[in-house]
C-alpha positions as CSV (number, residue, x, y, z in Angstrom):
1,M,2.8,-73.2,-62.0
2,A,5.4,-75.9,-61.0
3,V,7.7,-74.8,-58.2
4,A,11.1,-76.2,-57.5
5,I,13.6,-75.8,-54.6
6,R,17.0,-75.6,-56.3
7,L,20.4,-74.1,-56.2
8,R,21.3,-70.7,-57.6
9,R,25.0,-70.3,-58.4
10,E,26.9,-67.3,-57.1
11,G,30.5,-66.7,-56.3
12,A,33.6,-66.2,-58.4
13,L,35.2,-68.4,-61.1
14,N,36.4,-71.6,-59.5
15,R,34.9,-70.5,-56.2
16,P,31.3,-71.6,-56.3
17,Y,28.7,-70.5,-53.7
18,F,25.1,-71.4,-53.9
19,K,21.8,-70.0,-52.6
20,V,18.9,-72.4,-52.1
21,V,15.9,-70.8,-53.7
22,V,12.3,-71.5,-54.4
23,A,11.6,-70.8,-58.1
24,D,9.3,-71.5,-61.0
25,T,10.7,-74.4,-62.9
26,R,10.6,-72.4,-66.1
27,S,12.9,-69.7,-64.8
28,P,16.6,-69.9,-65.6
29,R,19.1,-71.3,-63.0
30,D,20.3,-67.8,-61.9
31,G,17.1,-66.0,-62.9
32,K,14.0,-64.9,-61.1
33,F,13.0,-66.7,-57.9
34,I,10.3,-66.6,-55.3
35,E,12.2,-66.9,-52.0
36,I,15.7,-67.6,-50.7
37,V,15.5,-70.5,-48.2
38,G,19.2,-71.2,-47.5
39,T,22.9,-71.2,-48.6
40,Y,25.4,-73.9,-49.6
41,D,29.2,-73.6,-49.8
42,P,30.6,-76.8,-51.4
43,K,34.3,-75.7,-50.8
44,K,33.8,-75.5,-47.0
45,A,34.4,-78.7,-45.0
46,G,32.0,-79.9,-42.3
47,Q,28.6,-78.2,-42.0
48,N,28.6,-76.3,-45.3
49,S,24.9,-75.3,-45.6
50,T,22.3,-73.3,-43.7
51,L,18.7,-74.0,-44.5
52,K,15.4,-72.6,-43.2
53,L,13.7,-75.9,-42.7
54,D,10.4,-74.4,-41.7
55,R,10.1,-72.5,-45.0
56,I,11.3,-75.5,-47.0
57,E,8.6,-77.7,-45.3
58,H,6.1,-75.0,-46.1
59,W,6.9,-75.0,-49.8
60,I,7.1,-78.8,-50.0
61,G,3.6,-78.9,-48.4
62,K,2.4,-76.6,-51.2
63,G,3.9,-79.0,-53.8
64,A,7.4,-77.7,-54.5
65,Q,9.8,-80.4,-55.6
66,P,13.4,-80.2,-54.2
67,S,16.3,-81.0,-56.6
68,D,18.5,-84.0,-55.8
69,T,21.2,-81.9,-54.3
70,V,18.8,-79.9,-52.2
71,R,17.1,-83.1,-51.0
72,S,20.5,-84.4,-49.8
73,L,21.2,-81.0,-48.1
74,I,17.9,-81.2,-46.3
75,K,18.7,-84.7,-45.2
76,K,22.1,-83.6,-43.8
77,T,20.6,-80.7,-42.0
78,K,17.9,-82.7,-40.4
79,N,20.3,-85.5,-39.2
80,P,23.8,-84.0,-38.7
81,E,25.1,-87.0,-36.7
82,A,24.5,-89.4,-39.6
83,A,26.1,-87.0,-42.0
84,A,29.1,-86.6,-39.8
85,K,29.5,-90.4,-39.4
86,K,29.3,-90.9,-43.2
87,A,31.8,-88.1,-43.8
88,A,34.2,-89.7,-41.2
89,A,33.9,-93.1,-43.0
90,V,34.7,-91.5,-46.4
91,A,37.7,-89.7,-44.9
92,A,39.0,-92.9,-43.3
93,K,38.6,-94.7,-46.6
94,K,40.6,-92.0,-48.4
95,A,43.3,-92.0,-45.7
96,A,43.8,-95.8,-45.8
97,P,46.6,-96.8,-48.2
98,A,45.5,-98.8,-51.2
99,P,46.6,-102.4,-51.1
100,K,49.4,-103.2,-53.5
101,P,48.6,-106.0,-55.9
102,E,50.8,-109.0,-55.5
103,P,53.1,-109.7,-58.5
104,V,52.0,-112.6,-60.6
105,E,54.8,-114.9,-61.6
106,A,54.7,-116.2,-65.2
107,E,54.4,-119.9,-65.6
108,P,56.5,-121.6,-68.3
109,V,54.4,-122.0,-71.4
110,T,54.4,-125.5,-72.9
111,S,53.0,-125.4,-76.4
112,S,53.3,-127.6,-79.4
113,A,53.5,-124.6,-81.8
114,P,56.7,-124.3,-83.8
115,A,59.4,-121.8,-82.6
116,A,59.0,-119.7,-85.7
117,I,55.6,-118.4,-84.5
118,E,56.9,-117.2,-81.2
119,P,57.5,-113.4,-81.0
120,A,61.0,-112.3,-81.4
121,A,62.7,-110.7,-78.4
122,A,62.7,-107.0,-78.2
123,P,66.0,-105.4,-79.4
124,A,68.1,-104.1,-76.6
125,E,68.0,-100.3,-76.1
126,T,71.8,-100.0,-75.9
127,T,73.7,-98.7,-78.8
128,P,75.9,-101.2,-80.5
129,E,79.7,-100.8,-80.1
130,P,81.6,-99.9,-83.2
131,P,84.0,-102.5,-84.6
132,P,87.6,-102.2,-83.4
133,P,89.9,-100.3,-85.8
134,A,91.8,-102.5,-88.3
135,E,95.5,-103.0,-87.4
136,P,98.1,-102.9,-90.1
137,S,99.3,-106.3,-91.1
138,E,103.0,-107.2,-90.8
139,A,103.2,-108.8,-94.2
140,P,103.3,-106.6,-97.2
141,P,100.4,-107.0,-99.6
142,P,101.1,-109.3,-102.6
143,S,102.1,-107.4,-105.6
144,E,100.8,-108.1,-109.0
145,S,103.4,-108.3,-111.7
């Protein structure tokens, strides 16, 4: 029987909460498990997990394989100073404003291609003005006789 240490999802919709469990790898994610060895709340800032490290070490000693997420939680729990330092670096990076790219000035293009190949200028988005109304002429129109 292959045993895994993995997360079991609980909590409401859009509000996940996980329990860290030891389970048979053939069991479904939220199905039957052997033992609960901790909790994990991803929405909580800072120290967001509680683990029973002695029980986790016991199961790893018996051949249980932790999932990638559980492995990182174990690492954070064993060395909280390094995890806090990494979290502070990520927060500082997010807080720093992104550098604005410098505008690039277009250089005049010198080409030997004929002007007919160059793309036409885009039409202006303004509406054309109507022609001025015709004024009556002073001279009477010529009559045909």
